[in-house]
N, C-alpha and C positions, 0 to 999 in steps of 0.2 A: 606255670613258672616261665619267666622270660628266658629266652635262649641266651647262652653265653657266647656273645659275639666278640670278635677282636682277637681271639686266640686259637681259632680253628684252622685246621689244614684240610687238604683235599679229602672228600668223602669217597673213598674207593668203593666201587660197586661190589667187588668180589674180594674175599679174604681181607677185610679191612684191617685186621691186626698185623698183617705181614709188613715188615719194614721194606721199603723200596724207595728209590729215587724215580721221579717222573721223567719220562723221555718222550718227546714227540714234536709236534709242530702245529701251526695253523693249517687247517685242512679245508680246501675249497672245492668240494666235489662238483658243485654247480658249474664249474668251468669246464667239465669234462663229460663225455658221453657216459651213459650208465655202465657200459661194459668195462670201462677203465676202473670203476670202483672196486670190482672184485680183484683186479690186479693190484690195486692200492692195498687192499687188505693183506694179500700175500706178501707184498713188499714190506709192509709195516711189521708183520710178524717176523720176517727175516731180519729186520733191523733192530728188533727189540722195542719197538714203539708201544707204549702202554697208555698214552693220553694224547688227545688232540683238542685244539680250540676250533669250534665249528660255528659257521653262520655269521662271521664277523661283519662281512659286507654283503649281507643277503636280504636287506630290507625290500628291495625292488622285486626279488624273487618270491619272498614270503607273502608280500602284500602288493600285488601288481596293480591294484586300484584301491581307492579309499575304502570300499566295502567288499573287496575281493581278496580272498585269502587262499594261499596254496601251501599247505603243510605236507603234502604227500611226499615230495622229494626229501624233505627234512626228516619225516618219519622214517623213510627208507634208510637214509644215512645213519640216523641214530640206531635203528635196529641192527643194521649191518655192522657198525662199529662194536656194539655190545656183543653181538654174536661172535666177534673175533677177539673178545677180551680187551677192548680198548675203551677207556673211560673218556667222557666228553666234558670239557670245560665249555659250556654253551654260552655263546655271546648273545647279547640282547639285540644285536644287529642295527643299533641306532646310530652308528658312526657316520653313515652317509645317506641322506634322505633320497628317496626315489624321485624320478623326474615328475611323476604326477603330482607330488606334494609341492615341489618348488614352482611348478607351473600354476597350480591353483593358489598357492600362498607365497608369492615372491617376498612377502614381508618377513619370512624367516631367514632370508639371506643376510650374511654379515656385511658390514660397511666398514671400509678402512678409514684411516686417519684423514684422508683427503676427501672423504664423502663418496667414494666410489664403491659400488656394489660388487661383491665377489660372487661370481655367477657359478652355476652348476657346470659339471664337466670333469671335475676331479673328485675330491672327497671333503668331508667336514664342512660343507657349505651350509652351516646353520649357526644361528645366534644362541649363545649359552643362556641368554635372558629372554628369549622369545617365548611368550606364553602359548602361541600357536604351535610352534615346534614341540614344545613340551607336551602339549595335549596329545598330539599324534604319536610322539615317541613313547610316551608312557602307556598309551593304548596298546602299542606293539609289545612292550615289555610285559604287560599284564596278559596278553594273549599267549605269549611264549611260556610264561610261568604257569598259567593254568593248563596248558596242553602237556608240558613236559615235567610237571612237578613230581610225578611218580615214575618217570621213565628210569629203568634200572641202569642206564649208561651215565646218567647225570651225576657228575662229581663236583662241579662248581659252576658258579655264574660269572661271566666275563662282561662287565658293564662297558658298553660302548667300545671304543678302541682309541688308545693314545689321546685321551681327552686334552684338548688344547694344542695339539700338534700344529694345526693350521688356523685355528679360530680363537686363540686365547684372548686377543684384543679386538673387540668389536666396538665401534663408535656410533652405532645406530641410535635411533630414538628409544628403542627398547632398552638398550644399554644405559642411556642417559637417565631414564626413569629409575632403573634398578640401582644405578650409581647413587642417585639422590637418596633412595631408601637406605642404602648401605651407609651413606654418610650420616644420615639422621641417627641411625643406630650407633655409630661410632662416636659421634660428637654430641648428640642430644640437642644442641642449640646452634643457631647460626653464629652466635657470639663465640662459642668455643671453636667452631670451624674457622672463622675469620682469624682467630688468634693462632690456631695451628698452621694455617696456610700463609700467615704473614701477609694478609691481603691489603695492608696499608701500602705495600710496595706496588707501584705501577697502577694505582687506583683500581684495585681489584676487589674492594669490599663488597660483599654480597648482602642484600637486604631481603632476599626472598630465595627459598630453596629452588624455585623454578628457574632461577638465573644460572644455576650451576650446570656445566656440561662436562663430558669427557674431554681430555686434552687433545682435541682435534687440531688439525693444522692451523697454526697461528702465525701472525706476522713476525713474531720473534719467538723466544723460548717460552713455552708454557710454564706456569707456576710449578716449581719443582716438587712441592708437597702434594699438589694436585696430581702430578705424574706418579709419585710414589704411591699415593692412595689408590690411584686407578690400577696400578699393578696389584696392590693388595686386593682390591675389589674384584679384579678379573680372575685371580686365583680362587677367591671365595665363591664367585659366581659358578665356576666349573665344579668346585667342591659341592656346592648346593645342588647342582644338577646330578652329580654322582649320588648324593644322598637320596634324591627323588627316585631314581631307578632302584637303588639299593633297598629302600624302604618297601617298595612294592614286592620285590623279590623275597624279602624277609617276611612280609605279611603272608605270602602265598606258599613259600617253601622255607620255613624257619630252620630246617635242619641242613640246608644246603649252603655252604660258605659262599661269600661274594668277594670278588676282587675286581680290580681294573689295572691295566698295565701302565705304570709310570714310564717315564723316559729319562732316567738318570744317566745322562751322557752328554759330553761336549758342552756346547753353549745353550742347551735347552734349559731355560731359566724362568719361564713365565708362570710355572706352577710351583707353589711352595709345598713340596712333597712332605716335608717334616710336619706340616700342618694337616696334610691329607692322610697320613699313615694310619691314624686311629679310626678312620672311616671304613676300612675294609677288614675282612676277616684274616686275610694274609696279604702281605705286600708282594706285588709282581712288578717286574721291570723289563723293559726292552732296551737292549744295548747293541750297538754296532761299532765294530772296530774302526777308528778314525785313521787318517794317514798322518805321517810325520814321525819324528824321532822319539816322541813320548807316547806313541800309540798304545803300546802294551801297558805302560804305566797308567794311562788314562783309563783303560779297561779295568785294571786292578783298583784304581781310585774309585771308580763308579760302583764296582761290585762291593767294595768296602763300605761306601756311603749307604748303599742300598741295604746292606746288612745291619747298619745302625738304624736306619728307618724302620726296619723290621724288629728292632729291639733285641737283636742277637738271635732271634728265633728263625727257623727256616723260611725262606722266601722262594718265589717262583720266577725263574728266568723265562719270560713269556716269548720273547723273540730275540734271536741273534742270527748270524748268517753262517752257512757252511763255507762260503767262499766270498766272491765279490758281491757288492751291492750295485745298485743302478743309479744312485742319486749323488754321488761325489763327482767332481770334475773328471777324474780319472779313476776307474774302478778296477783295482788290482785283485787278482785271485790270491787266496791265502797260500803261503808256503807249506810244504809238507809238515805235518804236525801242528800247524797253526790253529786249525779248527778245534782239535782236541785240547790244546793248551788253553785257548780262549774259554772253552766250555768248562774245563776243570778249574780254571781260575775263579769263575763264578761259584762253582761248588765250594771251593776253598773258603770263600767269604760268606757262605751260608746258604747258597741256593740248593734246594732239594728237588728242583725241577729244572731240566735243561731242554728247552724247546726252541724251534727255529721258525722263521718265516722262510719258506713254507714247506709243505710235504713235497709237492710236485711242481717243478718250475713251470710257470705260465708260458703258453705259446703266444699269447697276445696280451695287450694292455700295457700300462705304464711301467709295470715291474717285470716285464718278460725277461730282462737280462739280470734280474736279481737272483742270486743262487738259491738253491733249495736242497732238500735231502735227496730227492731224485732229480738230477739235473737233466738238461735237454739231451745229454748223451745217454741217459738211462742208467739202469743199475750196473751195467758193465762199465764202470767209471771209478776213478780214484776217489772222487767225492763220496759216492755211495759206499764204497768199501770202508772209507774212514768213518762214515756214519754208522755202519754196522759194528765196527770195532768199538766206537764210542758207546753204542748201546750195550754191548757185552761188558764193557768196563763199568758203566754205571750200574748194571745188574750186580756186578761183583762188589760194588761199593755200598750195598744195602746196609751194612753195619753203621754207616755214617748217617743214615737217614734219621732225622729228629735231633741230631746233636746241635749244640749251640756254639757260637763263636766264642773262643777264649779271649777275654779282655786283654788288651795290650797294656804296657806301662806308659805309653805316650799316645797322644791324640791330636789330630788337626781339627780345629773347630770351624765348621762351615755354617754360613748364615745367608739365607736367601735375601733378606732385606738389605744387608750390606752389599750383596751382589747387585741388587736393583739400584740402590741409591748411589753407590760409588760410580756407576756407569751412566748416570743421567747426563744430560747436556749441561753446559755452563760450569764445568769442573776445571780444576787446574790443568788437567790433560785429558784429552779424549781417547788416549791410547791405553789407558789403564784397563787391565783385564783381570777381574777378581778371581775367576776360576783358574786361570792360568797360574796366578801366584800360588794358589793353594796346591795345584798340581805340581809346581816346581818344588815346593816343600816335600810333597809326597815322594817325588823322585829322589830327593836328597836322603830321605829315610831309607828308601830302597837301596841307594848307593852305600849307605852305612850298614846295611843288613839288619836294620832295626824294625821290628813290627810296630805299626802305628794304626790306630783306629781313626776313621773319619767320622766325626760326630756332629750333631746339630748343636747350636748354642743353647737349646733348652735341655739337652741331656745332662745327666749328673756328672759333674767334674770329679767327684770324690773317687779316690783310688788311682787317678792318673798322676804320675810323678812329673810329667811334662805336658803342657798344653801349648800348641802353636796356633795362634789366632791371626792369620794373615788378613790384612786389610779389613779389620773388624771396624768398619766405618760407623755403623749405627750402634750406639751404646746407650740405651736407656739407663736410668738410675739403678734399677733392679739388677741389670746385668753387670754394671760397674761394681756393685756391692758383692755380687757372687764372685767376681774375679779377685776383688780385694780379700774376701774370705778365703778363697783358694790359696792365694799366696801366703796369707797369714797362717794358714794351716800347714805350710811346708811345701806347697806346690810351686812349680817353676813355670812361669808364663813367658811366652815369647810372642810379640806382636810386631807389626811392621808399619811402614809409611801409610798415611791416610787412614789411620785407625783412631777410634775414640773421638772423632771430630764432631759428629752431630748426634742429636737425640732422636727419638722415634718420630718426630715431626720434621726431620731434616733441617733442624735449626742448629746453627753452629753453637757449640758450648764455649762461651767466652772466657777470656783470660789467657789465651795462648793454647797452641796445640801440644799434645794430642788430647786436649779437652778432658773427657771423663777419665782418662788413664794417665793424666799428667803427673799427679802426685804418686801414683803407684809406680810409675817408671822413673820418677825423680829427674825428669827433663822438662824443658820448655822450648817450644819452637815458635818463632814470631811470624815467619812467612814460609810458604811452601817453595820448593825449588825443583819443579819439573824440568826435565831435560828435553831438548829438541831431538828430532829424529837424527840418529847417527852420533849424537854426543854421548860420551861415556865419562866415567870417573874411576880412578884407580884407588884401591884401598891397600893399606899396608900389609894385609894378609895375602897379597898376591892375586886378588880377585878384582873383577871389573863390574861396576854398577851401571845400569841404564835406567831410563824412564823417569827417575825421581831421585832427588836428594833433599836433605833437610839441614838447616843451620841449627844445630842442637846446642842449647845451653844446659849445663848440669845444674840442678837445683837442690840436690841432696848430697851430702858428703858420702853417703853409702853407695852412690852411683859410680860404677867403674866404666872405663872405656875399654871395650874389647877389640875395637878396630877403629882406625883413623883414616880420613880421606887423604890421599897423597896428591891428588890433582883436582882441578875444578874450582869453583868459587869458594868451596868450603875446605880447601886444602889445610891440613893441620888440625881440623876440628873433628869431633867424634862422628863416627858413622854407625857404629854398633855399640850399644850400652847395656849395662846390667846393674840393676839395683838389688842389693841383698836386703831381705827383711826377715830377721831371725833365721829360721831354717829354710825359707822360701826365697824366691827371686822373681824379678820381672825384667825382661830384656826387650830391646827395641832395635829393629833393623831398618835403616832409613833409606835404603835404595833397593832397586830390583837387581838381584844377583843371578837369577836364572838357576836352573838345576845344578849346573856345574859349580857356580860360585857358592851356592848353599851347601853343596857337598863338602866344601872346605870349612864353612862356618859351623854347620850343624854339630860336628864332633865336639867342639868346645862347649856348646850348649848341652849336649848329652852328658859330658863330664860333670857339668855343674849340677845336673838333675840326678845323676847316678844311673841313668838308663843305659843298658848294655845290649849288645847284639846277642842273639841266641844261636847264631850261625858260626861255624868254624871260619877262621880268618880268610881262608882261600875262597870261600863261597860268598863272602860279603860283596854286595853290588852285582852279583851274578844271579842270585836266587831270590825270588819273592817268596817269603815264608808267611803262611797263614796257618792258624791252628783252630780246629774245632774240638769240642770235648763233650763227653756224655757224663762227666763227673767221676768216672772211674778210669777211663782211658782218654788220652789225647791223640788226635789225628793231625799229624804234621804234613801239610801240603808244601812240597818243595818244587817250585815252578822255575824252570830255566828261562830267565829273561832274555837270553842271548841266542846268537846263532852259532855258538861254540859249545865245546864239552865242558862240564863242570864236575869236579870230584867231590863227593859227599861221604867219603868213607869214614869220617870222624863222627858221624851222627848215629847214635844207637837207635834201635827200634825195629819192629817187625814190619817188613814191607807188605803192603796190600797188593794183591795181584790183579791183573786185568790186561786185556790185549793192548790197551793204549798206554799203560803205565810202565815206567822204567823198572826193569827187573834187577839191574845192577846199581852199584853205588854211584857210578858215573852217569850223569845226565847227558843225554844227547841233545843237540840243538832243539829248542822248543819242546822239551820233554818235561813230564811231571812225575814225581815220585811221592808216594804217600806212606808215611810211617805211623804205625800204631805203637804207643808205649804207655805204660801205666802212669797215672797221675802221681807226681812226687808227694 
């Protein structure tokens, strides 16, 4: 009988029926003398570590030559971890090819848009489409799977590492050949491709598949649909590679779940993770706190979106940091309580595993200043004491393990293809940032104290009273019909500037903007009105717009004006509209208002949809609320977003205990409280 893949969690080696949250880190024993390993085991037990990811960047150590293998050290590490009750998420070690492989086969090295080879010396120096790389990598995967298939420490397989972090776009000849095969599969005929790519423009008509190349550096702007398809292809090429490793692992170890670490964070956008999620047994993610005023909101947004990619089921936080990282321009240490708050925010949005990069801070190498569970200062440090407190807290939260996220009444619709297409060159403005607009809406929901899910455009809209779809730029017919049905069924849709403009081929939908959504919104726009740097427009709600404006004409008597421009070229004309359709509605926001401006606008839209905050008034805007449920009890995570104290005395529930959790109704700065209460 075929194994049931896609719904499996960690295979705990001991006491598998016991509920627990996973806690640990990437472990790199090969960086340290053997005598340090025993000290690592003692420290892991003291911190409550129960899982590690092993051998992530160990290819050169495991296979020091083409026909030379060294498993002794890895056998020792696996045995030692198992003897100390620590499970192993074993990596396939394929993320970084060894020097002998690139020296013998330089044809596996990626090529950038300018035709320059990316050389060894860092990591991920391989082409996703290279048949030579794949042959050697899969040989390693098979060797690992055959050797450790029955090892008692093995709890899951970790495919490669952060696929596409540095090599998502490869413009080599291998990529060109694979791109042509992908295009043949997508379009079938050159006639269809020429139509989709609008190749009558600039004399680009193709008469042979061999003429087609990746969008390498050109004299002017490459064909936009070629660029969009290359982004789709590049994501698919990495997904295909993920499948290749996964299939070997499933062949040899069908009972061991397989995952790979996504990177849902910041501007990492090359991989369409909504399309990848079904390829793994459970979703894993790496997330690092960014800088700036919305840093904590971005973390919550990313955790929320990861929870949706996991289908509301538990997911694995594979990497985050105990304190500072090493790759930002200025790397700040986290404030007291920050590491615990970051960790528990991920748990709030569905993570059943909290892990770090890495266990012991490296003494050398590019990431030697990246924080770890055991810092350079050693265990006699605030970082390690916080790590141990977090371990004890996660142990106390065992009742939460396996619970699902409780669906909210509102959702923000996220779309990778709109992200890609809206930020191509030759647009009305090059300053548009898709994810930032989505994050601004998320911050506005947090300011209102309203729970909101971040979902993919392919997710089910049913049951959401309010959908916000910012910059939903690419709207194929099927998506347009789904949105129309959603509004007709009583849902309330909000969308923004530069939405509904193009179809799946990046062709403008004619007749006036916003194209596919024009009738649904009851408006028509003849020309875009992007703003120059520094230019602003005032609205009669007392908020200020930047980046974009639209000259809106109302085309339906059911369309109301919620806000008007007070300044700028469109002064006196509509800025925000709402069209009612029986019990539903569709609204349009025509300028970028930022989180503060949206915090003023959103309450009006919430009133229309009937969505309400579940928080007491005094906590709204100060607390990030997430809810997990087991169907009998709800677990309310109350996360202090601020550096001040917050009173939560009005909320009933049984508080869960743990060294890092708030014991009183008042939340201290950066503190988290968890309440358990019966389902209504």
